[in-house]
N, C-alpha and C positions, 0 to 999 in steps of 0.2 A: 504494500498500501504507497509504503513511504517513497520506494522506488517512483511509483506512477505518478504521486504527487511533484516529485521532482523534476521526473519530463515533463510532466506539462507546463512547470512554471519556465524550464528550458525553452521549450515553443513558443510559450508567450514573450519571452524576452526575444528571441531571436525575431518572432513577428514585429515587435515592435521597433529592436534595432534597425531591421529592412526598412521599415516606414520611414523613421526618424532620419537613415542616412540615405533615402533616395532624394532627399532635397524637394520632394511633392509637401504642400502646403497638406494639413491634417488639422481636423479638429476633434475633441474628446469632450464628452459631457456628462454628467453623472446621471444616473437612472436608478431605477428604485432599487437593484439588486447588483448593480455594476458600473458600467461606463459603459457609452456607443462611440465606436472613434468613425468618424467619417472623412472619407478622401476620394481620390479620382473625379476631382471637381472638373463637371464639363462645361462649368460656367461659374464668372465670379463677377459680382455686380457692386460696383465702388460708388456709394450713394453720395448724391449732393442734393441742397436744398429745392432743386429742381425736378430732379428723376423720382424724389421717393416719392410723391402723389402717382406717377405713375406704376413704381412697383408696389405699392400698398394697395394700387385700385387692380391690379392684374387679376384677368378671369381665367382660370384653369379650366380646361374642358374635363366635364363628369366622368366619371367612370363608375363602375359598376365595383370595382377591385382597385384600391390604389396599390402599388408598390410600396414598401419601407423607406425607397429612395425620392419617393414623391415629396419634396421638401426644399427649402431652402433656410440655411442655417448660416446664421450671424451674428452682428451687434450693430444698434444703433449707439449714436456717441451722444453726449450731452447736448453739444452744441445743435445738432440736426433736429432732434426732439424739441428742443426750445424752439426752434423755429418753425416747427409744424404746428404749435398751440399760437404762434402769435408772438412769441415773444423774445425779440432781437439783443443779442448779446452785444455790447460796445465792444472797443477795440483791444485785445487782451494780449500778452505775449502766447506767442502759438508756434509749436515746433512742426506745423504742419501736416498733421496726422490725420488719413481719411477721415471723414465724418458717420460711415457706415460701411460697412461690406457684408455682404452675404454669397454664400456659394452654393452649388447645388452639385450635391453627390451622387456618384453612381458607387460606390460600396461603401456598406457599414458593416463594421465589426463588433460586435460583442463580447467586452471586456468584461473578467471577473473584477469584483471590489478590490483585491488584495493586488494592486498594480505594484508590478517588480521590473525592473529597469536598471541596468548596472551602466552608467554612463561612463564613456570613454574620454569624453568632454569634458575636462574640470573648467569651472566659469571662471572667468578674469574680473578682477575687480580693479578698474584703472585710477578711479578716484572715492573716495569714502562717502557714506551718505550725507547729505545735507538736507535739512528741514528749510521750506522757505518762509514758515514763519516762526520766529523765536517766543519764548514764553510771552518776553514784555509788548511785543506786535502782537498777538494772540490775545490780551489782556485788553488792548488798546480797541480792537475789533469788537471782542466781545463787550466790554464798555457801551461802545457804541448801541451794538443791536439791542444790548439790554433797555438803552433808550428808546430805541424802535419800539420793542414789547410794551414799554410802559404807556408810548402814547397812540398805540393800538393798531401799529401799522402792520405788525405782525404778532403772533402768538407764539412760535417758536420758528426757529432758524438752525440751521446745522451749518458751521461753520469749517472749511475744510483745508486740511496742510498737506501739503507733499514733502516727501521723502524722497530726494534723489541721489542718483551717483551713477558713474560712465564705466559702465560694466560691458563683459559679453557671457551670453549664459546659455547653457544646456535648458531649452524650457520644458524637452520631456521629463529629463532628470527633476528641474524644480518640482513640474506637476505631482511627479510618485511622491517626492519627499513630503508635500505638501498634504497630499491624499492619506499618508500615513502618519504624518504628525495632526492635521486639522482637518480630517475629514467635513465636507459640508455638503448639503443636501441640494445646491445649485454649481456644484463647482464646476468649472470649465477649462479649457486650453485653446489657444488657437495658436498654430506656428505657421506662418506663413514666410514668404524670400526675404523682406527688410526688418519682419515685426514678429514680436509673438504676445501673447496673452495667457497670463496664469492667474487664477481666481478661486478663493474658496468660498466664495460668496454662499450665505447661508438661507438669503430672502427670494422667494419665488413673488412674482407680480402679477402674472396672467398663466393661468392655466384653464383652458378653452377646450371643450369638447361638445361638440354639435350646440345646443343652448345653453348648456351646463359651463358657469364662468366660475373661479375662486381666486381670492388673492390672499398673500399670508403676511402681511406687516407684521415688522419688527421694530419695539420702539422700548430701549430701557436693556441696559449693559450692567454688570456686575463682574469685576474682577474675582477671579477663581483665587482661594487661599486656601492650606492646609484644613482651615476649622468650617470651610463652607461646602455645603453640598446644594444637590439641587432642590430638596426641600428646605434647607433654610433659605436659597437663594427665591424659592418662590414666596416666604412667610417675608423677605425681606423687600420684595416687589412690593408687596400688597401693602405692607407698613410704610411705605416711603413715600408721600405727600407727591414729591416733584416726578419719580418714575412714573405713580399712576396717572398723574394729569400729563406729562408729555407722549403716554400711551393713548389715553382715551383720544388727545387730539388727533392723533395719526390715524387711527380707527375710525373715528366719526370721518375725516376728509375724505378715507379710501372707501367707505362703505356710501358717501358721497358720491365721489368717481364712477364705481359700481350701480349708483341709481342713474346714472343719465344714459345707460345704454342697458339696462334690465327692467324688466317686467313690474310695474309696480305693485309693491308689498313683496317681493320675492327676493330681496337684498336681507341674508339674516349672518349673525355672528353663528358660526357655529362651533368654534372650541375658544372659548377665551381666556386670555390672560393665562398661558400655561408659559411654561419653562424650557429651551433647551440648553444643552449643554455642549460646548466647544472646548478647546484645548487650553486656551487662558483665559476665559469668561461664560457668563451665563446670559441669555438674551430672553426678551420677555415676550412673547409671540401670541397672536392670534389669527383666527381662520375666518374668512367672512366668503360665502358663496351666493349667487343669485341665478337666476335663469333670464336670456337677454331677449330682447325683441326682436322678434323675427325679420326686421326689415335693417337691422343694423348691420356694417360691414366691418371686417377688420380693422380699416383707417379709423373708423369711429371708437374701436374699443382703445387702441393704440393713443389718439387724439386725448382720450377721457383719461386715461391712467399713466401714462408716462409724462416726464418724467415721472417714477415713482415717489407719491409723499413723503414716506418714511425718511428717504434722504435729504429735503428738501426743508420743510417746514410747512405752516400752514399760517393762512391762507395760501393757496398754491401760487398764483400767479403773483401777487405783490410781493410773496418771498421770492420769488425769482428773480425778479427785479431788483429788490434790495441786494442779493448774492453777488448776480452778476455785476454789478457796479462796483463792489466791494474788492471781488477777486480780481486779481492782477494777471494769472496765468490761467489758459482755457484748462475746462476739468478733462479734455478729451473723452475716454472712454468713460470714466468714473460718474459715474448715477447715471450712467446711460443704461440698455437693456441688450443681454445677449440671451439668443434663444431659436426657437425655428418657428418656421409658419407651413404647414403641410398642405398641398394641393387640395385637400377635402375641406381648407378652411380652419382646421385646428389649430392652437397655437398653445406654446410655451415660452415663457421669457421671465428671465430673472430682473435682479437689480443688481449692476456690477458695482459691488462692493468688495473690500477685501482684495483689491487686484493689484497686479503689478504689470505694467505695460513695460516691455523693452523695445525702442524703435532704436537703430541704426547706432547701436550699441552705446543707448543710455536707457537706463531704468529709472521710473518713478513710480511710487507705491503713495495713494492716494486714499485718506482717510477723513470721516469727518464724526463731531457731535453736535449733539443738540444741545440749543439755549432758550431755556423757558425762563419765568420770572424769578423762580426759586432756585438758579444754576451757579454754579460757582467754577469760577475761569479757572483757577489751578485744577481742579478734578476735571475738568472738561478736555483740558489741554493733556492731562496723563491718560487719559481715556483714548485719546487720539492714539496715542502713543502702544496704548496696550491692543490695540485693533490691527497696528502695522506691524506688529512684534511677529508673528506667524511668519509674515512674509520677508522680513529681514532677517530672521534667522536663517533662513535658506542661504545666504550669501557668507555663512561662516564654514 
């Protein structure tokens, strides 16, 4: 039995080795029982602020039976989602990374959850990580947003910080390590010619099947310690007024977003305020479901739900405008969405958080924490580092 398991692992290693060394782009996405690897792409669509409408309004020929490969998989960046809902970004520092990319796979390989890959390509760090906003600068931004909250311009807002370095990485090696140390239900990776994305996102934004739709907002983070467990974390969240306020606001906003595309009275909280456990932290999570109106199109759903409210704040549009005028750098993929659209109309999309973008040998890790009236600047700044730590540790 041990020999069989070892042979199976060797076959898996050879398969991943072959794909990784072929220089072909590929995508890996977490499934319920493992991962799906997408490759042999027959089409690559690079999105911009004009062609996204044609992309989302494309109608595919109806079939009695669809193949597993009858889908497009990829990501929407933060900027293109803002533009889609009529929010314009001011001029920001920009690395000219694509606003969105989707691929049409011809091959899908199912992988077990225990991903194993022995990399021969060690990563190289040319410059150490630097944070784009230090603690003092963060506090100034924090205090400014607190004034906006007191004046009623927003009720909750997420301050984004970036950790950046110059480095060459093996994305598959990083992803396999990440899945062993910090496996998340929406984990994914993309390897393309001049960029890679690695993510341990825990948050599902859209799961659509026929007329059924759900979203799973996360609002509330607690650092793991030796004395903390899942049960104690739940007690902490329930007794913490700040965390409860933050969670309730995001749940209400995403219920409202779903209600824009669902039958009246069908949007319900199916699982309220539970705790999910990860390597370095606990999250406060709810599950919301609804039934879509028959005339609703996928573009309507995406415009209603994206960017995800839990990583922006609320109310969404006014808070986006406040954020965009504060931030000096483009978020690129961060707080965009990754997932797939099937030819039969079904969709699954996450929120791109806990992610690493490597583009032209520069890596950036973006994280954010929520500010409400009861927030503390030092605690929120420290929370951002906790969220980034699992990805920063990959470089050790």
